[in-house]
Every structure is written in C-alpha cells, then in structure tokens.
N, CA, C and O atoms as CSV, one atom per row, in Angstrom:
chain,resi,resn,atom,element,x,y,z
A,1,UNK,N,N,0.800,-1.221,0.001
A,1,UNK,CA,C,0.011,0.019,0.004
A,1,UNK,C,C,0.884,1.254,-0.016
A,1,UNK,O,O,1.894,1.287,0.686
A,2,UNK,N,N,0.551,2.245,-0.767
A,2,UNK,CA,C,1.297,3.497,-0.815
A,2,UNK,C,C,1.062,4.249,0.480
A,2,UNK,O,O,-0.023,4.225,1.060
A,3,UNK,N,N,2.074,4.888,0.891
A,3,UNK,CA,C,1.962,5.697,2.194
A,3,UNK,C,C,1.045,6.871,1.978
A,3,UNK,O,O,0.160,7.131,2.794
A,4,UNK,N,N,1.250,7.598,0.867
A,4,UNK,CA,C,0.425,8.803,0.582
A,4,UNK,C,C,-0.592,8.472,-0.537
A,4,UNK,O,O,-0.182,8.003,-1.599
A,5,UNK,N,N,-1.822,8.690,-0.339
A,5,UNK,CA,C,-2.871,8.415,-1.339
A,5,UNK,C,C,-3.563,9.601,-1.894
A,5,UNK,O,O,-4.580,9.455,-2.573
A,6,UNK,N,N,-3.076,10.743,-1.646
A,6,UNK,CA,C,-3.714,11.992,-2.192
A,6,UNK,C,C,-3.259,13.247,-1.499
A,6,UNK,O,O,-2.463,13.178,-0.562
A,7,UNK,N,N,-3.722,14.348,-1.916
A,7,UNK,CA,C,-3.415,15.650,-1.358
A,7,UNK,C,C,-4.657,16.042,-0.553
A,7,UNK,O,O,-5.755,16.062,-1.110
A,8,UNK,N,N,-4.523,16.344,0.703
A,8,UNK,CA,C,-5.586,16.743,1.551
A,8,UNK,C,C,-5.783,18.242,1.543
A,8,UNK,O,O,-6.882,18.741,1.781
A,9,UNK,N,N,-4.688,18.964,1.261
A,9,UNK,CA,C,-4.758,20.425,1.247
A,9,UNK,C,C,-3.520,21.131,0.880
A,9,UNK,O,O,-2.429,20.574,1.001
A,10,UNK,N,N,-3.642,22.337,0.434
A,10,UNK,CA,C,-2.523,23.184,0.111
A,10,UNK,C,C,-2.748,24.501,0.864
A,10,UNK,O,O,-3.772,25.163,0.697
A,11,UNK,N,N,-1.726,24.873,1.729
A,11,UNK,CA,C,-1.836,25.988,2.613
A,11,UNK,C,C,-0.707,26.907,2.277
A,11,UNK,O,O,0.424,26.442,2.127
A,12,UNK,N,N,-0.960,28.251,2.142
A,12,UNK,CA,C,0.150,29.107,2.000
A,12,UNK,C,C,-0.094,30.494,2.657
A,12,UNK,O,O,-1.236,30.876,2.910
A,13,UNK,N,N,0.975,31.213,2.917
A,13,UNK,CA,C,0.913,32.465,3.635
A,13,UNK,C,C,0.901,33.614,2.676
A,13,UNK,O,O,1.321,33.476,1.528
A,14,UNK,N,N,0.402,34.801,3.151
A,14,UNK,CA,C,0.399,36.002,2.384
A,14,UNK,C,C,0.614,37.196,3.194
A,14,UNK,O,O,0.165,37.215,4.340
A,15,UNK,N,N,1.270,38.225,2.710
A,15,UNK,CA,C,1.450,39.439,3.478
A,15,UNK,C,C,0.111,40.157,3.701
A,15,UNK,O,O,-0.105,40.792,4.732
A,16,UNK,N,N,-0.784,40.037,2.701
A,16,UNK,CA,C,-2.118,40.612,2.852
A,16,UNK,C,C,-3.106,39.548,2.365
A,16,UNK,O,O,-3.520,39.521,1.206
A,17,UNK,N,N,-3.471,38.649,3.338
A,17,UNK,CA,C,-4.361,37.522,2.925
A,17,UNK,C,C,-5.636,37.975,2.355
A,17,UNK,O,O,-6.064,37.372,1.370
A,18,UNK,N,N,-6.329,39.007,2.869
A,18,UNK,CA,C,-7.623,39.418,2.330
A,18,UNK,C,C,-7.538,39.861,0.846
A,18,UNK,O,O,-8.375,39.524,0.008
A,19,UNK,N,N,-6.446,40.653,0.583
A,19,UNK,CA,C,-6.282,41.140,-0.773
A,19,UNK,C,C,-6.003,39.939,-1.727
A,19,UNK,O,O,-6.519,39.868,-2.842
A,20,UNK,N,N,-5.183,39.030,-1.238
A,20,UNK,CA,C,-4.883,37.906,-2.130
A,20,UNK,C,C,-6.119,36.995,-2.332
A,20,UNK,O,O,-6.351,36.492,-3.431
A,21,UNK,N,N,-6.888,36.796,-1.278
A,21,UNK,CA,C,-8.168,36.040,-1.481
A,21,UNK,C,C,-9.046,36.707,-2.404
A,21,UNK,O,O,-9.674,36.038,-3.225
A,22,UNK,N,N,-9.159,38.023,-2.350
A,22,UNK,CA,C,-10.008,38.788,-3.297
A,22,UNK,C,C,-9.479,38.631,-4.728
A,22,UNK,O,O,-10.278,38.518,-5.658
A,23,UNK,N,N,-8.228,38.619,-4.920
A,23,UNK,CA,C,-7.624,38.353,-6.244
A,23,UNK,C,C,-8.104,36.972,-6.806
A,23,UNK,O,O,-8.577,36.871,-7.938
A,24,UNK,N,N,-7.957,35.922,-5.956
A,24,UNK,CA,C,-8.370,34.621,-6.424
A,24,UNK,C,C,-9.901,34.522,-6.625
A,24,UNK,O,O,-10.339,33.800,-7.521
A,25,UNK,N,N,-10.696,35.199,-5.846
A,25,UNK,CA,C,-12.115,35.242,-6.056
A,25,UNK,C,C,-12.403,35.913,-7.395
A,25,UNK,O,O,-13.211,35.410,-8.175
A,26,UNK,N,N,-11.781,36.993,-7.659
A,26,UNK,CA,C,-12.038,37.771,-8.913
A,26,UNK,C,C,-11.545,37.116,-10.175
A,26,UNK,O,O,-12.285,36.951,-11.145
A,27,UNK,N,N,-10.295,36.749,-10.146
A,27,UNK,CA,C,-9.626,36.286,-11.331
A,27,UNK,C,C,-9.794,34.770,-11.574
A,27,UNK,O,O,-9.848,34.342,-12.727
A,28,UNK,N,N,-9.873,33.991,-10.552
A,28,UNK,CA,C,-10.027,32.498,-10.762
A,28,UNK,C,C,-11.416,32.035,-10.302
A,28,UNK,O,O,-11.739,30.847,-10.317
A,29,UNK,N,N,-12.215,33.014,-9.898
A,29,UNK,CA,C,-13.619,32.704,-9.514
A,29,UNK,C,C,-13.698,31.573,-8.458
A,29,UNK,O,O,-14.558,30.697,-8.544
A,30,UNK,N,N,-12.802,31.608,-7.483
A,30,UNK,CA,C,-12.783,30.642,-6.415
A,30,UNK,C,C,-13.789,31.136,-5.357
A,30,UNK,O,O,-13.835,32.324,-5.035
A,31,UNK,N,N,-14.571,30.221,-4.840
A,31,UNK,CA,C,-15.613,30.520,-3.807
A,31,UNK,C,C,-14.990,30.418,-2.428
A,31,UNK,O,O,-15.263,29.491,-1.664
A,32,UNK,N,N,-14.128,31.417,-2.124
A,32,UNK,CA,C,-13.385,31.415,-0.850
A,32,UNK,C,C,-14.336,31.712,0.318
A,32,UNK,O,O,-15.083,32.690,0.288
A,33,UNK,N,N,-14.299,30.910,1.277
A,33,UNK,CA,C,-15.222,30.965,2.409
A,33,UNK,C,C,-14.656,31.887,3.538
A,33,UNK,O,O,-13.475,32.234,3.529
A,34,UNK,N,N,-15.525,32.268,4.497
A,34,UNK,CA,C,-15.083,33.206,5.582
A,34,UNK,C,C,-13.869,32.652,6.328
A,34,UNK,O,O,-13.090,33.437,6.868
A,35,UNK,N,N,-13.684,31.377,6.377
A,35,UNK,CA,C,-12.498,30.811,7.151
A,35,UNK,C,C,-11.236,30.977,6.383
A,35,UNK,O,O,-10.170,30.697,6.932
A,36,UNK,N,N,-11.268,31.414,5.147
A,36,UNK,CA,C,-10.065,31.770,4.421
A,36,UNK,C,C,-9.645,30.863,3.276
A,36,UNK,O,O,-8.573,31.015,2.690
A,37,UNK,N,N,-10.521,29.918,2.976
A,37,UNK,CA,C,-10.146,29.034,1.869
A,37,UNK,C,C,-11.364,28.412,1.217
A,37,UNK,O,O,-12.504,28.830,1.420
A,38,UNK,N,N,-11.057,27.354,0.393
A,38,UNK,CA,C,-12.064,26.674,-0.434
A,38,UNK,C,C,-11.851,25.137,-0.111
A,38,UNK,O,O,-10.751,24.644,0.136
A,39,UNK,N,N,-13.009,24.471,-0.146
A,39,UNK,CA,C,-12.965,23.015,0.015
A,39,UNK,C,C,-13.474,22.449,-1.282
A,39,UNK,O,O,-14.624,22.666,-1.664
A,40,UNK,N,N,-12.574,21.691,-1.984
A,40,UNK,CA,C,-12.957,21.075,-3.261
A,40,UNK,C,C,-13.383,19.676,-3.045
A,40,UNK,O,O,-12.548,18.843,-2.692
A,41,UNK,N,N,-14.648,19.351,-3.235
A,41,UNK,CA,C,-15.108,17.929,-3.001
A,41,UNK,C,C,-14.441,16.975,-3.999
A,41,UNK,O,O,-14.105,17.301,-5.137
A,42,UNK,N,N,-14.289,15.793,-3.466
A,42,UNK,CA,C,-13.698,14.692,-4.373
A,42,UNK,C,C,-14.948,14.118,-5.091
A,42,UNK,O,O,-16.021,13.926,-4.519
A,43,UNK,N,N,-14.716,13.874,-6.341
A,43,UNK,CA,C,-15.718,13.262,-7.219
A,43,UNK,C,C,-15.102,12.108,-8.001
A,43,UNK,O,O,-13.895,12.077,-8.240
A,44,UNK,N,N,-15.949,11.163,-8.395
A,44,UNK,CA,C,-15.503,10.045,-9.220
A,44,UNK,C,C,-15.585,8.745,-8.574
A,44,UNK,O,O,-16.052,8.610,-7.443
A,45,UNK,N,N,-15.100,7.710,-9.336
A,45,UNK,CA,C,-15.218,6.319,-8.779
A,45,UNK,C,C,-14.458,6.053,-7.517
A,45,UNK,O,O,-14.782,5.148,-6.749
A,46,UNK,N,N,-13.390,6.897,-7.302
A,46,UNK,CA,C,-12.621,6.668,-6.076
A,46,UNK,C,C,-13.317,7.129,-4.854
A,46,UNK,O,O,-12.914,6.780,-3.744
A,47,UNK,N,N,-14.401,7.938,-5.018
A,47,UNK,CA,C,-15.189,8.454,-3.866
A,47,UNK,C,C,-16.653,8.460,-4.106
A,47,UNK,O,O,-17.277,9.511,-4.250
A,48,UNK,N,N,-17.223,7.243,-4.151
A,48,UNK,CA,C,-18.669,7.173,-4.470
A,48,UNK,C,C,-19.566,7.930,-3.527
A,48,UNK,O,O,-20.611,8.424,-3.950
A,49,UNK,N,N,-19.201,8.042,-2.260
A,49,UNK,CA,C,-20.011,8.781,-1.324
A,49,UNK,C,C,-19.913,10.260,-1.376
A,49,UNK,O,O,-20.770,10.955,-0.830
A,50,UNK,N,N,-18.864,10.791,-2.034
A,50,UNK,CA,C,-18.640,12.235,-2.095
A,50,UNK,C,C,-18.441,12.887,-0.738
A,50,UNK,O,O,-18.910,13.998,-0.489
A,51,UNK,N,N,-17.728,12.171,0.144
A,51,UNK,CA,C,-17.645,12.651,1.526
A,51,UNK,C,C,-16.392,13.374,1.864
A,51,UNK,O,O,-16.258,13.860,2.987
A,52,UNK,N,N,-15.467,13.475,0.959
A,52,UNK,CA,C,-14.170,14.097,1.253
A,52,UNK,C,C,-13.916,15.319,0.366
A,52,UNK,O,O,-14.634,15.608,-0.592
A,53,UNK,N,N,-12.841,16.016,0.755
A,53,UNK,CA,C,-12.454,17.205,-0.045
A,53,UNK,C,C,-11.002,17.560,0.116
A,53,UNK,O,O,-10.358,17.161,1.086
A,54,UNK,N,N,-10.499,18.286,-0.803
A,54,UNK,CA,C,-9.107,18.858,-0.746
A,54,UNK,C,C,-9.301,20.325,-0.363
A,54,UNK,O,O,-10.128,21.022,-0.951
A,55,UNK,N,N,-8.545,20.781,0.613
A,55,UNK,CA,C,-8.683,22.161,1.112
A,55,UNK,C,C,-7.545,23.020,0.471
A,55,UNK,O,O,-6.402,22.584,0.334
A,56,UNK,N,N,-7.921,24.221,0.103
A,56,UNK,CA,C,-6.936,25.256,-0.340
A,56,UNK,C,C,-7.143,26.467,0.500
A,56,UNK,O,O,-8.257,26.986,0.570
A,57,UNK,N,N,-6.105,26.943,1.146
A,57,UNK,CA,C,-6.301,28.094,2.117
A,57,UNK,C,C,-5.107,29.040,2.146
A,57,UNK,O,O,-3.950,28.641,2.015
A,58,UNK,N,N,-5.436,30.272,2.320
A,58,UNK,CA,C,-4.428,31.365,2.498
A,58,UNK,C,C,-4.453,31.820,3.978
A,58,UNK,O,O,-5.525,32.075,4.525
A,59,UNK,N,N,-3.337,31.913,4.584
A,59,UNK,CA,C,-3.293,32.400,5.966
A,59,UNK,C,C,-2.334,33.613,6.057
A,59,UNK,O,O,-1.654,33.931,5.081
A,60,UNK,N,N,-2.281,34.247,7.153
A,60,UNK,CA,C,-1.439,35.370,7.375
A,60,UNK,C,C,0.047,34.955,7.381
A,60,UNK,O,O,0.399,33.862,7.827
A,61,UNK,N,N,0.865,35.814,6.898
A,61,UNK,CA,C,2.339,35.583,6.900
A,61,UNK,C,C,2.805,35.432,8.369
A,61,UNK,O,O,3.859,34.843,8.611
A,62,UNK,N,N,2.069,35.935,9.311
A,62,UNK,CA,C,2.387,35.830,10.713
A,62,UNK,C,C,2.044,34.502,11.363
A,62,UNK,O,O,2.440,34.229,12.496
A,63,UNK,N,N,1.322,33.698,10.650
A,63,UNK,CA,C,0.869,32.413,11.199
A,63,UNK,C,C,2.070,31.546,11.577
A,63,UNK,O,O,3.055,31.471,10.842
A,64,UNK,N,N,1.967,30.889,12.746
A,64,UNK,CA,C,3.077,29.995,13.206
A,64,UNK,C,C,2.690,28.544,13.068
A,64,UNK,O,O,3.413,27.678,13.560
A,65,UNK,N,N,1.548,28.227,12.401
A,65,UNK,CA,C,1.127,26.841,12.273
A,65,UNK,C,C,2.162,26.008,11.506
A,65,UNK,O,O,2.372,24.827,11.780
A,66,UNK,N,N,2.807,26.681,10.524
A,66,UNK,CA,C,3.917,26.036,9.795
A,66,UNK,C,C,4.977,27.139,9.541
A,66,UNK,O,O,4.640,28.301,9.314
A,67,UNK,N,N,6.269,26.737,9.589
A,67,UNK,CA,C,7.333,27.736,9.578
A,67,UNK,C,C,7.588,28.413,8.172
A,67,UNK,O,O,7.980,29.579,8.140
A,68,UNK,N,N,7.388,27.750,7.094
A,68,UNK,CA,C,7.742,28.254,5.807
A,68,UNK,C,C,6.570,28.996,5.136
A,68,UNK,O,O,5.527,29.201,5.755
A,69,UNK,N,N,6.751,29.391,3.877
A,69,UNK,CA,C,5.637,30.067,3.219
A,69,UNK,C,C,4.452,29.217,2.817
A,69,UNK,O,O,3.379,29.718,2.482
A,70,UNK,N,N,4.686,27.878,2.863
A,70,UNK,CA,C,3.545,26.982,2.465
A,70,UNK,C,C,3.639,25.692,3.182
A,70,UNK,O,O,4.656,25.371,3.797
A,71,UNK,N,N,2.536,24.920,3.101
A,71,UNK,CA,C,2.587,23.543,3.613
A,71,UNK,C,C,1.594,22.715,2.827
A,71,UNK,O,O,0.487,23.166,2.533
A,72,UNK,N,N,1.990,21.521,2.494
A,72,UNK,CA,C,1.102,20.632,1.761
A,72,UNK,C,C,0.690,19.514,2.761
A,72,UNK,O,O,1.510,18.958,3.492
A,73,UNK,N,N,-0.595,19.233,2.744
A,73,UNK,CA,C,-1.142,18.161,3.573
A,73,UNK,C,C,-1.427,16.988,2.682
A,73,UNK,O,O,-2.135,17.085,1.680
A,74,UNK,N,N,-0.840,15.848,3.087
A,74,UNK,CA,C,-1.035,14.620,2.241
A,74,UNK,C,C,-1.894,13.678,3.021
A,74,UNK,O,O,-1.722,13.491,4.225
A,75,UNK,N,N,-2.850,13.070,2.295
A,75,UNK,CA,C,-3.732,12.035,2.868
A,75,UNK,C,C,-2.972,10.701,2.995
A,75,UNK,O,O,-2.220,10.302,2.105
A,76,UNK,N,N,-3.202,10.015,4.159
A,76,UNK,CA,C,-2.670,8.747,4.425
A,76,UNK,C,C,-3.766,7.825,4.979
A,76,UNK,O,O,-4.706,8.296,5.618
A,77,UNK,N,N,-3.648,6.555,4.743
A,77,UNK,CA,C,-4.702,5.627,5.248
A,77,UNK,C,C,-4.459,5.235,6.704
A,77,UNK,O,O,-5.403,4.966,7.446
A,78,UNK,N,N,-3.155,5.204,7.117
A,78,UNK,CA,C,-2.772,4.755,8.433
A,78,UNK,C,C,-1.646,5.669,9.020
A,78,UNK,O,O,-0.457,5.381,8.883
A,79,UNK,N,N,-2.060,6.737,9.652
A,79,UNK,CA,C,-1.060,7.736,10.099
A,79,UNK,C,C,0.023,7.107,11.015
A,79,UNK,O,O,1.215,7.364,10.845
A,80,UNK,N,N,-0.412,6.295,11.970
A,80,UNK,CA,C,0.558,5.753,12.892
A,80,UNK,C,C,1.616,4.892,12.175
A,80,UNK,O,O,2.806,4.969,12.482
A,81,UNK,N,N,1.168,4.097,11.243
A,81,UNK,CA,C,2.123,3.228,10.511
A,81,UNK,C,C,3.071,4.075,9.643
A,81,UNK,O,O,4.251,3.745,9.530
A,82,UNK,N,N,2.572,5.161,9.029
A,82,UNK,CA,C,3.434,6.054,8.188
A,82,UNK,C,C,4.442,6.757,9.082
A,82,UNK,O,O,5.618,6.811,8.725
A,83,UNK,N,N,4.036,7.301,10.234
A,83,UNK,CA,C,4.973,7.970,11.095
A,83,UNK,C,C,6.014,7.014,11.678
A,83,UNK,O,O,7.179,7.393,11.794
A,84,UNK,N,N,5.643,5.815,12.041
A,84,UNK,CA,C,6.577,4.801,12.528
A,84,UNK,C,C,7.556,4.440,11.425
A,84,UNK,O,O,8.747,4.307,11.705
A,85,UNK,N,N,7.124,4.278,10.217
A,85,UNK,CA,C,8.081,3.977,9.104
A,85,UNK,C,C,9.009,5.076,8.870
A,85,UNK,O,O,10.185,4.827,8.602
A,86,UNK,N,N,8.547,6.358,8.955
A,86,UNK,CA,C,9.411,7.492,8.708
A,86,UNK,C,C,10.430,7.633,9.868
A,86,UNK,O,O,11.591,7.968,9.634
A,87,UNK,N,N,10.000,7.384,11.073
A,87,UNK,CA,C,10.970,7.416,12.197
A,87,UNK,C,C,12.056,6.292,12.060
A,87,UNK,O,O,13.229,6.504,12.370
A,88,UNK,N,N,11.640,5.162,11.610
A,88,UNK,CA,C,12.576,4.052,11.408
A,88,UNK,C,C,13.609,4.346,10.327
A,88,UNK,O,O,14.731,3.839,10.359
A,89,UNK,N,N,13.200,5.181,9.365
A,89,UNK,CA,C,14.075,5.577,8.282
A,89,UNK,C,C,14.901,6.782,8.590
A,89,UNK,O,O,15.646,7.256,7.732
A,90,UNK,N,N,14.795,7.296,9.790
A,90,UNK,CA,C,15.571,8.440,10.244
A,90,UNK,C,C,15.098,9.794,9.883
A,90,UNK,O,O,15.846,10.768,9.959
A,91,UNK,N,N,13.805,9.875,9.470
A,91,UNK,CA,C,13.215,11.201,9.055
A,91,UNK,C,C,12.954,12.027,10.280
A,91,UNK,O,O,12.807,11.469,11.367
A,92,UNK,N,N,12.891,13.338,10.154
A,92,UNK,CA,C,12.638,14.325,11.212
A,92,UNK,C,C,11.063,14.416,11.400
A,92,UNK,O,O,10.384,15.272,10.833
A,93,UNK,N,N,10.548,13.442,12.257
A,93,UNK,CA,C,9.154,13.397,12.565
A,93,UNK,C,C,8.886,14.101,13.893
A,93,UNK,O,O,9.580,13.924,14.894
A,94,UNK,N,N,7.815,14.924,13.830
A,94,UNK,CA,C,7.381,15.659,15.049
A,94,UNK,C,C,6.810,14.619,16.020
A,94,UNK,O,O,6.057,13.732,15.618
A,95,UNK,N,N,7.171,14.737,17.283
A,95,UNK,CA,C,6.644,13.909,18.292
A,95,UNK,C,C,5.114,14.114,18.531
A,95,UNK,O,O,4.387,13.209,18.940
A,96,UNK,N,N,4.713,15.291,18.263
A,96,UNK,CA,C,3.252,15.704,18.484
A,96,UNK,C,C,2.381,15.103,17.362
A,96,UNK,O,O,2.796,15.055,16.204
A,97,UNK,N,N,1.222,14.665,17.709
A,97,UNK,CA,C,0.193,14.302,16.766
A,97,UNK,C,C,-1.093,14.966,17.283
A,97,UNK,O,O,-1.139,15.453,18.413
A,98,UNK,N,N,-2.116,14.979,16.455
A,98,UNK,CA,C,-3.378,15.595,16.883
A,98,UNK,C,C,-4.534,14.775,16.300
A,98,UNK,O,O,-4.458,14.257,15.185
A,99,UNK,N,N,-5.624,14.674,17.107
A,99,UNK,CA,C,-6.765,13.933,16.635
A,99,UNK,C,C,-7.982,14.782,16.968
A,99,UNK,O,O,-8.056,15.374,18.044
A,100,UNK,N,N,-8.935,14.842,16.045
A,100,UNK,CA,C,-10.148,15.618,16.206
A,100,UNK,C,C,-11.255,15.064,15.361
A,100,UNK,O,O,-11.091,13.981,14.799
A,101,UNK,N,N,-12.394,15.751,15.233
A,101,UNK,CA,C,-13.433,15.315,14.355
A,101,UNK,C,C,-13.028,15.344,12.943
A,101,UNK,O,O,-13.675,14.700,12.116
A,102,UNK,N,N,-11.953,16.082,12.588
A,102,UNK,CA,C,-11.466,16.181,11.256
A,102,UNK,C,C,-10.526,15.079,10.872
A,102,UNK,O,O,-10.169,14.989,9.697
A,103,UNK,N,N,-10.094,14.221,11.792
A,103,UNK,CA,C,-9.156,13.127,11.511
A,103,UNK,C,C,-7.946,13.219,12.427
A,103,UNK,O,O,-7.977,13.886,13.461
A,104,UNK,N,N,-6.848,12.515,12.016
A,104,UNK,CA,C,-5.657,12.441,12.782
A,104,UNK,C,C,-4.590,13.132,11.930
A,104,UNK,O,O,-4.537,12.995,10.708
A,105,UNK,N,N,-3.716,13.905,12.665
A,105,UNK,CA,C,-2.669,14.662,11.931
A,105,UNK,C,C,-1.292,14.401,12.542
A,105,UNK,O,O,-1.177,14.253,13.759
A,106,UNK,N,N,-0.280,14.345,11.739
A,106,UNK,CA,C,1.067,14.237,12.168
A,106,UNK,C,C,1.974,15.031,11.259
A,106,UNK,O,O,1.525,15.450,10.192
A,107,UNK,N,N,3.188,15.258,11.605
A,107,UNK,CA,C,4.057,16.123,10.808
A,107,UNK,C,C,5.480,15.589,10.711
A,107,UNK,O,O,6.028,15.003,11.645
A,108,UNK,N,N,6.060,15.827,9.508
A,108,UNK,CA,C,7.450,15.452,9.231
A,108,UNK,C,C,8.089,16.644,8.525
A,108,UNK,O,O,7.398,17.395,7.838
A,109,UNK,N,N,9.311,16.814,8.674
A,109,UNK,CA,C,10.044,17.886,7.957
A,109,UNK,C,C,10.993,17.263,6.928
A,109,UNK,O,O,11.759,16.362,7.268
A,110,UNK,N,N,10.952,17.732,5.675
A,110,UNK,CA,C,11.772,17.162,4.621
A,110,UNK,C,C,13.199,17.761,4.775
A,110,UNK,O,O,13.421,18.660,5.585
A,111,UNK,N,N,14.164,17.231,3.967
A,111,UNK,CA,C,15.588,17.687,4.143
A,111,UNK,C,C,15.735,19.148,3.762
A,111,UNK,O,O,16.780,19.724,4.065
A,112,UNK,N,N,14.789,19.778,3.134
A,112,UNK,CA,C,14.944,21.251,2.764
A,112,UNK,C,C,14.268,22.117,3.882
A,112,UNK,O,O,14.269,23.344,3.778
A,113,UNK,N,N,13.712,21.507,4.911
A,113,UNK,CA,C,13.115,22.270,6.014
A,113,UNK,C,C,11.642,22.533,5.799
A,113,UNK,O,O,11.068,23.328,6.543
A,114,UNK,N,N,10.993,21.913,4.824
A,114,UNK,CA,C,9.580,22.109,4.588
A,114,UNK,C,C,8.753,21.213,5.506
A,114,UNK,O,O,8.909,19.992,5.484
A,115,UNK,N,N,7.878,21.807,6.310
A,115,UNK,CA,C,7.041,21.035,7.179
A,115,UNK,C,C,5.879,20.374,6.384
A,115,UNK,O,O,5.146,21.069,5.679
A,116,UNK,N,N,5.727,19.137,6.491
A,116,UNK,CA,C,4.650,18.367,5.729
A,116,UNK,C,C,3.651,17.828,6.738
A,116,UNK,O,O,4.006,17.228,7.752
A,117,UNK,N,N,2.386,18.067,6.417
A,117,UNK,CA,C,1.337,17.544,7.309
A,117,UNK,C,C,0.799,16.282,6.689
A,117,UNK,O,O,0.495,16.238,5.497
A,118,UNK,N,N,0.683,15.239,7.517
A,118,UNK,CA,C,0.122,13.967,7.128
A,118,UNK,C,C,-1.303,13.886,7.824
A,118,UNK,O,O,-1.439,14.171,9.014
A,119,UNK,N,N,-2.289,13.509,7.069
A,119,UNK,CA,C,-3.630,13.508,7.560
A,119,UNK,C,C,-4.357,12.220,7.233
A,119,UNK,O,O,-4.468,11.817,6.075
A,120,UNK,N,N,-4.850,11.584,8.289
A,120,UNK,CA,C,-5.660,10.423,8.168
A,120,UNK,C,C,-7.126,10.903,8.417
A,120,UNK,O,O,-7.540,11.144,9.551
A,121,UNK,N,N,-7.903,11.029,7.269
A,121,UNK,CA,C,-9.301,11.502,7.445
A,121,UNK,C,C,-10.141,10.533,8.383
A,121,UNK,O,O,-9.805,9.369,8.600
A,122,UNK,N,N,-11.182,11.091,8.874
A,122,UNK,CA,C,-12.078,10.236,9.695
A,122,UNK,C,C,-12.594,9.039,8.904
A,122,UNK,O,O,-12.646,9.133,7.678
A,123,UNK,N,N,-12.958,7.988,9.481
A,123,UNK,CA,C,-13.471,6.783,8.799
A,123,UNK,C,C,-14.587,7.182,7.859
A,123,UNK,O,O,-15.441,7.987,8.230
A,124,UNK,N,N,-14.605,6.632,6.628
A,124,UNK,CA,C,-15.656,6.845,5.665
A,124,UNK,C,C,-15.391,8.016,4.759
A,124,UNK,O,O,-16.212,8.287,3.884
A,125,UNK,N,N,-14.232,8.769,4.923
A,125,UNK,CA,C,-13.988,9.902,4.027
A,125,UNK,C,C,-12.787,9.682,3.166
A,125,UNK,O,O,-12.451,10.554,2.365
A,126,UNK,N,N,-12.127,8.573,3.285
A,126,UNK,CA,C,-10.883,8.338,2.499
A,126,UNK,C,C,-11.100,7.600,1.305
A,126,UNK,O,O,-11.533,6.451,1.387
A,127,UNK,N,N,-10.830,8.168,0.103
A,127,UNK,CA,C,-11.007,7.401,-1.172
A,127,UNK,C,C,-10.021,6.308,-1.251
A,127,UNK,O,O,-8.962,6.372,-0.628
A,128,UNK,N,N,-10.338,5.301,-2.003
A,128,UNK,CA,C,-9.402,4.283,-2.222
A,128,UNK,C,C,-10.008,3.019,-2.561
A,128,UNK,O,O,-9.301,2.034,-2.780
C-alpha cells in the first residue's frame, strides 16, 4: 500500500491575505469561504459517497502553524504506520500528533526544511 494516497490540502501564507483572497475570487472565480479558503469535493469512482475534499487556504504571513511560506497536507490511510516507518528511516518526525473530528494529523520535515502535514481522514471519508 502506498503511504500517501492523495493531497488533503494546500496552505500558503500571504502578506495581505484578504487582498490575495480577493484576487483569487475575482480572477479565478474561487468561492473562498469566511474561514479563508475553499474546500474542493472529491468526485469520481474513487469516492462514491462524495464525503471528502481537498482544502486550499491562505493564511497570514504571521501564522506560526507552519514555519515556511507553504505547507502541503497529504492524505494517508494509516497515520501511525506512516509515522513509525518515517521514524525508522531516520526522518525528522514531530513527536506531536493531533486527533479531532477532522481526523488524525502528524508532521514530518523534509531535508529542505519544509513542514509536511500527514492527515488520516475520519473513517468513511478516505477514497481508495
């Protein structure tokens, strides 16, 4: 089984998030919600229930949720197994994980210093 089975979200920072969101609304006709982003529903044979989505979001350059200018969130089927494998391979895996109604989250940093979020969606929302 592949460790990563899709992209859960793309998050990036902006000096003026509201102005940048307005640009995306106007020029790309994205339906940006009050929380700062868009949720693109999954469609097709891989998701017959239509229960999942990929998130796209702009946050303030001052946000400390991730250190760099962007973060990609990758979907995984078994977060604990992926994190264990990455640790065994010597990767820089954050000791912290998080679980909520949105699923389980863990983080690893790549060799270039990019923080990567790994997301195991709640049961019933993962295509495959």
